[in-house]
Every structure is written in C-alpha cells, then in structure tokens.
C-alpha positions, 0 to 999 in steps of 0.5 A: 556531453549528453547523459541519459539516465534510465530508471526502471522498477525492475521486478527481478530485483525482488525477493518475495518472502513469505512472513506468515501465513493462515492455518489454511495455508493461504498466505498472511503477510508477503514482503518483497525486499530488495534483492539480496538485502532486507530492505522491505520494498513493498508489503501485502497482507491478505484475508484469510480467504486469500483476497488481498486486504491491503497492500503498500510501497516502502522507501527508506524504510518508511511508508511511501507512495500509494498504500491501498485497502480493500474490503473482504468482497474485493472492492476498495475500502480506501486508499492513501498517498504516503510521502515519507512516511506521512500521510499527504494529500487528498484520501477517500474511505469507500463503501463495500458498493465503491462508492466514495464515504469519506473524505481526508486531506492531510499536509504532512501527516496532519489531518487538515479536514474530514468531510462526509461525501454521502 
C-alpha cells in the first residue's frame, strides 16, 4: 500500500487581521491568522511610511522559522532563525548599505559567539 502525503502552504487558509494602523492610515501591525481561528501564523510590522519593519512566522504560538528585519530604506537589517521560540544557528546584522556587520551564533536560544564582520 502506497500512501502519499501532500503538504501545502495554502494562503487561502489564512485570514488577514489589521491590529493597528498609523495616524496617516498606513498599517502598523498585520497578523495572518489560521482561517476561522485566532491562531497567529505570521506577523508583519510596518514603519509609519508604509515600509516593512519586520516579519516572521509562528508555530504553536512560538516564533518559528526566519524573522527578517529591515531598515526604513528597505534594505535588510537582520535575519534570525527561530526553532520553537528560541534563536538557533547563525544570525547576521547588516548596515544600512546591506553589508554584514555582526555575526551571532545561537544554540537553543543561548548566544554562543558574537563576531564583528567588518
């Protein structure tokens, strides 16, 4: 007997929820909820000008997967990886021009090393 399992990331299974907005009408915080529930799957936070500040995903209520932070000019500020709510692996900070500035190594949420790249 052959069993085939297909896993999809079905965007239609998410509801978008605007939590807060800036006085100028731009979104401040957006949550993407599992359809028909209050379970948060993804969070996006924006600068006042509408530029994305950071975004990341949740699994079972904890940060999970990549969380990416941006400078107000749109270039990447940092990228972190979470596993079950804890930072894991090699993470980087970037300057406003997009060059790597710092390297951090985490093991189950514990900072193991911190190195200046430039």
